[in-house]
N, C-alpha and C positions, 0 to 999 in steps of 0.2 A: 593386634590385627591391623590397626590403622597404620602403624609403622611399616609392617610387612607389605601392605598394599601400596604404600607410597613408594617404597624402594624396590619392591618385587622380590620374589624368591629366586635366588641364584645359587651357584655352586659355592660361593663364599659363605653364605648362611649355613649350608649343609656341612661344609668343612669345619666351621667354628662349632656347630652344635655337636658333631661327632667328637671333636677334640675335647670339649668340656665333659660330655657324657662319659666317654671311655676313660679319660684321664682320672676323673673322680672315682669311677669304678675300680680302676687299676690301683689307685692309691689306697682305697678302702681295703682291698684284698691284701696289698703289700703291708699295710699297717697291722693287719690281723694275723699275718703269718710270720712276720719278723719280730722276734721277742723284744728287741730293744725299742722298736716303735710301739709295740703293744703295751709295754710297761709305761710309756709316756702318755699314751692315749688309750687307756684300758677299756673305755666303753664307747658306744656308738654316738652318744650325745656329744662327747668331746670331738669325735672324728667328723661328724657331720658339721658341727660348728666351725671346725677348722678347714672344711673343704667347700661348703655351700655358701656362696656369697650373696649379698643383697644386690644382685645385678639388675633386678627390675626397678626398684625404688631409687637406687643411687647410681648404679653402674651406667644405665642408659642416659640419665640426665648429665652425668659427668662426661660421657663420650660425646654427647651432643654439644656440650660446652667447649670441649678441648680438641675435638677431632673433626675432620671434614665429614659431610653427610654421606660421602661415598663409602665410608666404613661402617655405616649403620647396620648393614647385614652381618658383619662380623660380630658387632656388639649384640644384636638381637639373637644371633645364632648361639653365642656363648650363653646368653641368658636362657635360651630355649633348652639347650642341653643340660644346664644346671638345674633348671626348674623341673624338667622331666625326671631327672635322676632323683631329686629330692622327694618329689611327691609319689613316685613309683616305689622306690626302695626305702625311703625314710620310715614310713609307717611299719614296714616289715622288720626293720632293724630295731625299732623302739618298742614295738608291742610286747606285751607280757608273754612269757613262754607258755606254750600249751602242749598237750600230749601229742597233737598232730602237727607239731612244728616242722617235721621233716617232709610233710606233704605239701607240695607246691600249691598255692592258692591262685589258680589261674584266673578265676572269676574276680578275685580281689585285685590282681595285677591289671586286668582289663579295665575294671572300674576306676582304678587309680589313674590309669593312662587317659581314659576318656574324660575324667573329671579334672584333669590338670588344666590350669589356665593357659599354659603354653600350647597344649594339644588342641584346646578349644579354639585358640587363635588360628592355628594352622588349618583346622577344619573349616572355619569361617572364610579364610583366604581361598581355600580350594573351591568352596562353593561359589565365591565371587568370580574366580577364574572360569568355573564351569558355566556360569550364566553370563560371562563376559561383561561384568559390571565392575571389574576390579579398578579401572581408572576412575570412574565416577565415584565409587564408594571410597577409594583411597583419598581423593581430594576432599570429600566430606569428613572423613575421619582423621585427617592429618592434624588439623588444629585441635580437636578434642583430645586426640592422643597425647599431644604435647602438654595440654592443660592437665590431663589426668596424671601424667608422669610428675608434673610439678607439684600437684596436690598430694601425690603419694609421699613426697618428702615430709609433708606435714604429719602424715600417719607415723612415719618413723620417729619424728620428734615427740609426738604424743605418746607413743609406746615407750620411748626412753624416759619420758617424764613419769610414767607409771612405775617403771623399774626403779627409779631413784627413790620413790616413796615406799618401796617394799622394805620389810624389815631385814636387818642383816647388813653387813658392810659390803658394799658393791665392789670395793677394791681389795677385799680380803681374798687374794688369789693364791691357790696352791700351785704346785709345780705342773700338774696336768693341765690346768687352765692356762697357765702361762705358755705352755708348749702349744696348746691349741690356738692361742692368739698369734704366736709367732708363725705357726704354719699358715694361718689364714692371711696375714698381712704381708709376710715377706717370703716364706719358703715356697708357697704355691705360686706366686707371681714369678719367682726365679725359675721354677720348673717350667712354667709356661713360656718364659723367655727363651730357655734352651730349646724347647720343642718348636717354637716359632722360627728359630734359626735353622733347625734341621729341616723344616718344611719350606724354607725359603720365602717366608712372609716378608713383604716389604715393610717400610718404616711404619706406615699408618695401620697396616693390618696387625703387625706385632703390637703396636701401642694399644689397639682396640682390645685384644685378648688379654694382654698383661694387665691393663687397668681393670678389666672385668674380674680377673683372678684376684686382684688386690682389694676388691671391695670388702667391707666389713661383713660379719656374719649375717645371714639372711633371717628375717623375721619368721620364716617358715620353720626354722629349727626350734624356736621357742614355742611356736604354736603346736608343733608335733609333740614336744616334750610335755607341754601342759595337757594335751589331749590324752596321752598315754601315762601321765603321772610319772615321768622318768626324768629325774634330776632337773627340775624346772629352774631352781635357783642357779645352778651352774650355767644352764643355757642363757638365763637372763644376764648373768655377769659377763659372759663372753660376748653377747650381743651388745651390751652397753660399752664395754671396754674397747672392743674392736671398732665400733662406730666412733668413739671418742678419739682413739689413737689414729684412725684413718685420716683425720684432719691433717696430720703430719705425714703419714706414710704414703698417701696417694700423691701429694706433690713431690715427695721424695722419689717415688717410682717414676713419675713423669720426667724429673730431672735426670734420673739414671737412664731412662729410655733414650732421651735426647743425647746423652753423653756416649752411650754405647752403640748408637746407630749412625 
């Protein structure tokens, strides 16, 4: 909310949010209808881990460090679209099968949307604009917003520390896990790169969305896996390994972006 108030909501944020939301949705559908992709990513835990990135805790700080502040709306927009998709559809993909699984749970969808951190931030911003306190509130929240983002990195480190203490070999990865890691760190950023070219994004706009696409797996994937008791160890391994490997892949992506633009 603080970042949105500081930079304002504009068409760039909306474009980036739609890009993230619909791209992830399209790829989820594609994976599940194409047998060769389905065989490599047979369940939703692997698919979400390969498509939902840690844009909030790592993506935004990385963008602030590497890109001009004018691109913050592209960064936040991508985070917004990713977060909304994860928390709206993630629980429905991961929950246990029931007899009424074919009946759309409209109430559940609305609750997921309203309770999403991203949607709450938007609601707060809209109220700020409604009462014309957006500039004042934005100035007050700008510094705390940056502090919270910095502290969020500590949360990631703490969570990874917990994962390393879990029983089992963290680096004992099967083919499905390896493909999910490859999708998250390299394939998805490449797809976003191609789309940014088709949409005529400039250098910094392309950099913003590509770096967000290349962030490691989001903590939300393991939280949802634990909540529904679905392949928690797999989610933990992918979260840990993508975060570790991203130390190398994110600088690699930045080098490739500079070389190709």
